[in-house]
FIPA-474667 format. One record per residue (C-alpha): x, y, z; residue in one letter. Coordinates in steps of 0.5 Angstrom, whole numbers, padded with zeros to 4 digits, always signed. Each point is the difference from the previous one (the first is absolute). Last residue first. Example, Ala and Ser with C-alpha at 12.3 -4.5 7.8 and 13.67 -1.06 7.14 Angstrom:
2
+0027-0002+0014S/-0002-0007+0002A/
// end
This chain:
310
+0022+0126-0016X/+0001-0007+0003X/+0005-0004-0005X/+0005-0001+0006X/-0005-0003+0004X/+0001-0007-0003X/-0003-0005+0003X/-0005+0004+0003X/-0001+0003-0007X/-0001-0006-0003X/-0007-0001+0004X/-0002+0007-0002X/+0000-0001-0008X/-0004-0004-0004X/-0002-0005+0004X/-0001+0004+0007X/-0004+0006-0005X/-0004-0006-0003X/-0001-0004+0007X/-0003+0007+0003X/-0004+0002-0006X/-0003-0006+0002X/+0001-0006-0006X/-0004-0002-0006X/+0005-0003-0006X/-0001+0005-0005X/+0006+0004+0001X/+0005-0006+0002X/-0003-0005-0006X/+0003+0007-0005X/+0007-0001+0004X/+0000-0007-0002X/-0002+0002-0008X/+0006+0005+0001X/+0005-0004+0002X/-0002-0005-0005X/+0000+0005-0006X/+0007+0003+0003X/+0003-0007+0000X/+0001-0004+0005X/+0007+0000+0001X/+0001+0007-0001X/-0004+0001+0005X/-0002-0004+0006X/-0006+0005+0001X/-0001+0000+0008X/-0004+0003+0005X/+0000-0001+0007X/-0003-0005+0004X/+0001+0001+0009X/-0005+0004+0002X/-0006-0005-0003X/+0003-0004+0005X/+0000-0007-0003X/-0005-0006-0001X/-0006+0003-0003X/+0003+0004-0004X/+0005-0004-0003X/-0006-0005-0002X/-0004+0005-0003X/+0005+0003-0003X/+0003-0006-0004X/-0007-0001-0004X/-0003+0008-0002X/+0008+0000-0002X/+0005+0005+0003X/+0005-0006+0000X/+0005+0002-0006X/+0004+0004+0006X/-0005+0001+0006X/+0006+0001+0005X/+0000-0004+0006X/+0002+0001+0007X/+0002-0005+0005X/-0001+0000+0008X/-0008-0004-0003X/+0004-0007+0001X/+0002+0001+0006X/-0007+0001+0002X/-0002-0006-0004X/+0004-0005+0003X/-0002+0002+0007X/-0007-0001-0002X/+0002-0007-0003X/+0004-0003+0006X/+0002-0006-0002X/+0006-0001-0003X/+0003+0001+0008X/+0003+0008-0001X/-0005+0002-0006X/+0002+0001-0007X/-0002-0008-0004X/-0007+0002+0004X/+0000+0005-0003X/+0000-0003-0007X/-0008-0002-0002X/-0003+0006+0004X/+0005+0004-0004X/-0001-0004-0007X/-0004+0006-0004X/+0004+0005+0004X/+0007-0003-0002X/-0001-0001-0008X/+0006+0004-0001X/+0001+0005+0005X/-0005+0006-0003X/+0004+0000-0007X/+0007+0001+0004X/+0000+0000+0008X/+0003+0005+0004X/+0004+0000+0006X/+0000+0006+0005X/+0007-0002+0006X/+0000+0002+0007X/-0003-0006+0003X/+0006-0004-0002X/-0001-0007+0005X/-0007+0001+0001X/-0003+0002-0008X/+0005-0006-0003X/-0002-0005+0004X/+0003-0005-0003X/-0008-0002-0002X/-0001+0007-0003X/+0007+0000-0005X/-0002-0007-0002X/-0007+0002-0001X/+0002+0005-0004X/+0005-0003-0004X/-0003-0006-0002X/-0007+0006-0002X/+0005+0004-0005X/+0003-0006-0003X/-0007-0004-0001X/-0003+0007-0003X/+0007+0001-0005X/-0001-0007-0002X/-0007+0001-0004X/+0000+0005-0005X/+0008+0003+0001X/+0003-0007-0001X/-0002-0001-0007X/-0006-0006-0002X/+0002-0004-0006X/+0004-0005+0004X/-0002+0000+0007X/+0006+0004+0003X/+0006-0004+0002X/+0002+0000+0008X/+0003+0006+0004X/-0007+0004-0001X/+0002+0006-0004X/+0001+0006+0004X/-0005+0005+0004X/+0000+0006+0003X/+0001+0002+0008X/+0001+0008+0001X/+0003+0001+0006X/-0001+0006+0004X/+0006+0002+0005X/+0000+0002+0007X/+0007+0001+0000X/+0001-0006+0005X/-0005-0004-0003X/+0004-0001-0006X/+0006-0002+0003X/-0004-0005+0004X/-0003-0002-0006X/+0008+0000-0004X/+0002-0004+0006X/-0006-0005+0000X/+0002-0002-0007X/+0003-0007+0002X/-0007-0001+0005X/-0004+0000-0007X/-0006+0004+0001X/+0000+0002-0008X/+0001-0006-0004X/+0006-0004-0002X/-0002-0004-0007X/+0006+0004-0004X/-0003+0006+0003X/-0007+0000+0002X/-0004+0006+0002X/+0004+0005-0004X/+0002+0006+0005X/-0001+0008-0002X/+0002+0005+0005X/-0002+0006+0002X/-0001+0008-0001X/+0008+0000-0002X/+0003+0007+0000X/+0006-0003-0002X/+0005+0001+0005X/-0003-0003+0007X/-0006-0004-0003X/+0005-0002-0006X/+0006-0001+0003X/-0002-0004+0007X/-0004-0004-0005X/+0006-0001-0004X/+0004-0002+0006X/-0006-0005+0002X/-0001-0003-0006X/+0007-0002-0002X/+0000-0002+0007X/-0006-0005-0001X/+0002-0003-0007X/-0005-0004+0000X/-0002+0006-0003X/+0002+0006-0002X/-0004+0006+0000X/-0004+0005-0005X/-0003+0006+0004X/-0007+0001+0000X/-0001+0007-0005X/-0003+0008+0001X/-0002+0003-0006X/-0005+0006-0002X/+0001+0005+0006X/+0007-0002+0001X/+0001+0001-0008X/+0008+0001-0002X/+0002-0003+0007X/-0005-0006-0001X/+0002-0002-0007X/+0007+0002+0003X/-0001-0005+0005X/-0003-0006-0006X/+0007+0000-0003X/+0004+0000+0007X/-0004-0006+0001X/+0001-0004-0006X/+0007+0001+0001X/+0001-0001+0007X/-0004-0007-0001X/+0004-0001-0007X/+0007+0000+0004X/-0002-0004+0006X/-0003-0005-0004X/+0006+0000-0005X/+0004-0001+0007X/-0005-0006+0002X/+0000-0004-0007X/-0006-0005-0001X/-0005+0004-0002X/-0001+0005+0006X/-0003+0007-0003X/-0007-0001+0000X/-0004-0005-0005X/-0004+0003+0002X/-0003+0007+0000X/+0003+0007+0002X/-0003+0005+0004X/-0003+0006-0001X/-0005+0004+0005X/-0004+0004-0005X/-0003+0007+0002X/-0006+0003-0003X/-0004-0005-0003X/-0006+0003-0004X/+0000-0007-0004X/+0001+0005-0007X/+0005+0003+0003X/+0004-0005+0004X/+0001-0003-0008X/+0002+0005-0002X/+0005+0001+0005X/+0003-0006-0001X/+0001+0000-0007X/+0004+0008+0001X/+0004-0004+0006X/+0002-0006-0005X/-0001-0007+0001X/+0000-0005-0006X/-0003-0006+0002X/+0004-0007+0002X/-0004-0006-0003X/-0004-0004+0003X/+0001-0007+0003X/+0001+0001+0006X/+0004+0006-0001X/+0005-0002-0006X/+0007-0002+0000X/+0004-0002-0006X/+0007+0002+0004X/+0001+0006-0006X/-0007+0002+0001X/+0000+0000+0008X/+0006+0005-0001X/-0002+0005-0005X/-0007+0000+0005X/+0004+0002+0005X/+0004+0005-0004X/-0006+0003-0002X/-0003+0001+0008X/-0006-0003+0000X/-0005+0003+0005X/-0007-0003+0002X/-0006+0002+0004X/-0003-0003+0005X/+0000+0006+0007X/-0005+0004-0006X/-0002+0006+0004X/-0007+0003-0003X/-0001+0008+0001X/+0000+0001-0008X/-0005+0006-0001X/-0006-0002-0003X/-0001+0000-0008X/
// end
């Protein structure tokens, strides 16, 4: 088997105490059961998918479930758990710190602690929390602090602020709309112009953003009409290929996004190993130039996480 070389920017961590906490509250992740996580199982999947390093993140529903103090305590504990995994095997694991939105003050404090003291590689933010989407002006103080630190921000979808369609779990389709909504809102409010040091990765190839870019671009421009301006703003995002490396999704992503802004993602363990490996094989089988393949597998992520250069 070829040597592991990929950098996985979309792999999840599920601290056991966090899983137990969600279970006590009767919660899951957008209709998907909370999986077990062990470092040994992660490394087994990584070996099969030729992943050298995984940047771990806590998935939806995050940690703010209505109690601000409880959210702060849980954010600190899950970040310490992820930081310990990265400390033990720094070449194999990094992590995105979990924050406490809509508690902006707590989010700023936790970001500072995680980035300055726990060695986080960036932060993970949910596309919406309680129906408030990224790009909302109330969250600008956090974005300004992350910009000051030139942070990498990983955007992960959550459940839409509306009931799901009976029989269709939120992760099936709603997650894609959730990410797309957040991307449009972030572009619409000139996030990259106001916070130029941020590097923002959108999950799952940006939802359906590449497919619908020409349609939604006008809404992302200053006057609501300038398609070129809107497209330019939308192309400033980075995109991972988690569950999106099919021969149907990749053409749209590659037609829209700069291939130098696309990173690999497995979505394990919320995507079971067989599912993650299925999409890894699809990516392996897809026709790419050698430069594009190296960029998506590894080199683009190295630009975001230069500590992994070795």
